[in-house]
Every structure is written in C-alpha cells, then in structure tokens.
N, C-alpha and C positions, 0 to 999 in steps of 0.2 A: 504493500500500500504506500502511496506517495506521502511523504512527510513534508509539511510546510516548512519545517526547520532544517530540512536537508540542505547541505551546502552545495551550491551549484559550481561547476568548474569555471574558473576565471579565464577570460579571454585576453590574450596579449595584443589583439588588434587595436589600432588607434581608431578614432572616430572617422578620419578620412579613409582609412583602409576598409572599415566596415561599410561606409557609404559606397565606396567603389565596388566592393563585393556585392552589395545589394543591387546595384545597377545591373550586374551580370546574372544573378541567380534568382532574384525575386520577381514576382509578377507585377506588371504595371497596370493590371486591371482593377486594383483596389484604390482606396481613397488616400493612401499614404502620400501620393504624389500630387494631391491638391495643394500641399505646402510648397512654397518656392524652394525651401531648403528642408527636406525631411528631417524630423527630429528623432534622435535616438534617446530613449529613456533608460536609466540604469536601475532605479529602485523607486519605491513608493512608501508612503506612510500617511495614514489618515486620508485627508482630502488632497494630498499633494503628490505629484510626480517629480522626480529629479533626473535631470539629464546627466550626461557623462562628466560634466564640469561641476555638478552639485547644485546647479541653479534650480530653485523650486518653481513649480508651475501649479497653480491652484486649478484642480481638475473640475470643470463645470460640465463635462459630458459623461461622467462616471455612471450615473443612473441609467443613461441611454445605452451604455455599453454593458460590460459583464460584471462590474464590481460595484454594486449599488449599496454596499454597507461600509464602504471605506476600505482603504488598503492597510494591511498589517495592523488592524485595530485591536488593541489588547483587551478591550471590553467585550468584543463580539463573542469570543469563545465562552466567556462566563455567562453571557445573557442568552446564548443561542438555545440551549435546552429549555429554559423557562419559557421563551417565546414560542417554541414549537408546541409545548404543552398547552399554551393559551390561545394563540392565533398565528399560525405559521404563514398563512398565505390568504389573500383576499382579492377577488376580482376587482378591477378598477371601477366597476359600476356601484360598488358598495363602499361604505365609509368606515373608518376606524379612528380612534382618538388621536393617535400619533400623526396621521396624515393631516388632520385639521390643524393641530397645534403647530406642526412644522410649517404648513402653508401660511399660517398667520405670521410666524417669524419672518418668512421670506417677504411677504407683502409689506410688513412694517419696515423692514430694512430697505426695500426698494423705495418706499415712500420717503424715508429719511434721506436716502442717497440721491434720489432723482427729483423729488417733488412730483407734480402732476405732468408737466410738459416741458421739462428742461431740454429734451432732445426731440424736436419735431420730426426728425428722421425716423423715429419709431412709429411704424404704422400699426397694423393689427397685432394684438398680443392675446395669445390664448394658451391653453395647456390642458394636460390630463395628469392628475396627481402632481408629481413634482417635475414633470417634463414640461417646461415652459418654452414658448416660442415667441420671438420678437421679429417682426417683419421690418426690414430696412427699406425705406422708401425715399423718393425725392421730395422736395418741399411741398408738393401737392398732396402728400400723404397717400398717394395711390400708385404712382409709377414705381415699379421695383428698382431698387438701387443695389444691384449685385456687386458693384465695385466697392461700396462701403462695407458690406458684409465680408467680402473677401479680404479687404485691407485690414479689418479688425481681426480676422482669423490669423493673418500673417503677423500682425503686431503681437498677438498673444504668444505665438511660437518663437518670436525673436528672443524672448526671455531677458529683456534689458530694461524693463520698467522699474523705476525707483518708487517704491510705495512704502511709506512709514519706515524708512531706513533700510529696506531690504530690496535687493535686486531679484525680480521674479518674473514669471510669465503666467499665462492663462490658457487653459485648454478649452477650446470652443468647438462646436460642431455646426456645419453649414448644411442646410437642406432647403426644400421647397422647389417648385417647378422652375423658378427663375434663379435659384441658388442665392436668394437674398434673405433667407430666414436663419437667424441665429437660435440654436437650441440650447437651453440651459437645463441640464439634467444632472444635478450634483448628487453626491453620496447622500443616502438617507441619514448618515451620521454627521452631516455638516453642522458646524456650530454657528451660534449667532455672530460671533466675532468673524468667522470666515465668510458668512453671508454679507456682513458689512464691508469686509475687505473686497469681496467680489464686486459690490456696488461701486466702491471707489475705483477699482481697476477698470470696470466697464466705462465709467465716466471719463477716465483718462483715455481709454481706447477711442471713444467717440471723438474727443478733441483732437487726438493725434491723427486718426484716420481722415477726418475731414480736412485737417491742415495739409496732409500729404496729397489728398486728391485735389485740393485747391478749387479754383473757380471753374476749371474746365468741365467738370462733371455737371455743375450747375448750369453752365452755358448750354451743354448738350441737352439737358432736360428742358430748359427754357425754349430752345429752338425747336423742340418737338421732333428730334431725330434720334431719340434713344432707341437702340436696338435691343429688344428684350431677349433675343435668342443668343446673344454673345455671353 
C-alpha cells in the first residue's frame, strides 16, 4: 500500500533540463501549455504550492482539481474518520452547515476587499458550492475580455508579486467559451486570512493586468472590432 510518508527519489535535473525534457516527452494536448512559461511545482502545504525556487503560490483552483481538502494538512487525518461517520459526502443540490458558513466567509472577504464595483471589468459572477466564476468583460460589461483573463493567469504564475512582505504567486484557472472566465475553487480548508490574502492579490492582479494591456484593448473594444474567437 502506498504510504504518504514514503520518501520519493530526488531528481538531479535542473528546472531548465526538466522543461527541455518535457518538450520532448510530454503531451501538448493538455492545458499545461496555456502558460507562457510552464511552471514546475516541487511541494505543497495547506493552500499553497511551491515551485523549484521555494516561491509560494496560493492555490485558488484546488477544489476544481483533485485536492479539495488542502495539501499535506495535518488536521485532515485526525478529522477524517469522524467526518465519515457523520456526513462523508453530499450532492451539490443539498446543503450542509460547513458549506454555508465557509461561503459566508468568502463573501464577507470579497466585500471587504473589493466593495461593490471596484473593478467594472467583472461581468457575471456565479458559482456552485465553492466553485466561483468571474467573467472578465470590456467596459460595457458584456463583450468578453479574454486578454484580461489570460494576462491575470500569466501574472499569477510569474510568482513575483510582493504582498505583505512576501514574494508569491497565485494559481488560477481559465474557462468559458471565450476563455474569459476566471474560476476560483480553493481548498475547503482555506482560512479567513488566506481568503483575505487572495482578495488583495486579485486586486493587484487587476491593476497590473490592465496596466500591461494599456489603452489598446480599450480602443479595440470601442471601435467595435473585437474578435471573440481569438
């Protein structure tokens, strides 16, 4: 039986060597190559992933992926058996206490961090459980702004944001027909402090992404020549 504590063999390959090897032996049919520079993660803890240089990335797509209870969480093992006996699984159409209370924490944090309409580029917002979706739009609130969503995704993986004295990144997921929707699906074990940190990070992402895109994207929208299919 696989042991979570088993020591994995260390690789002597550098990051550059690993990326070169990946180009040769890995499939290009997945979403890894949505990133301008694919990111290699070395380890994880709680709501964070760490790259080969030790830079932390707050993982906001964990729930959407395979680890919805946090990485290497020391409390999970102790709580797992008790939760299995009480309520191990519930379909999304039904409610449970933890879902409602955690959703309240997230809504309160977003309200504190963003206010009502701090970023008019946020169009439709919806979700199911803790999987939240924000649509990135041009100033009319309707036309999809794929460039903004993609720029925020790339900024997150750059891992060079200075937030509260720490250099870090943010793991996001892009979806939607026009690839202009940012999905926020954090660990079910995310803390109030981490939710607030994510709100601060997203605020900075918006500012940096819009600054990098500049007036050109706004001109394209205003001229009515936005190509939705690109």
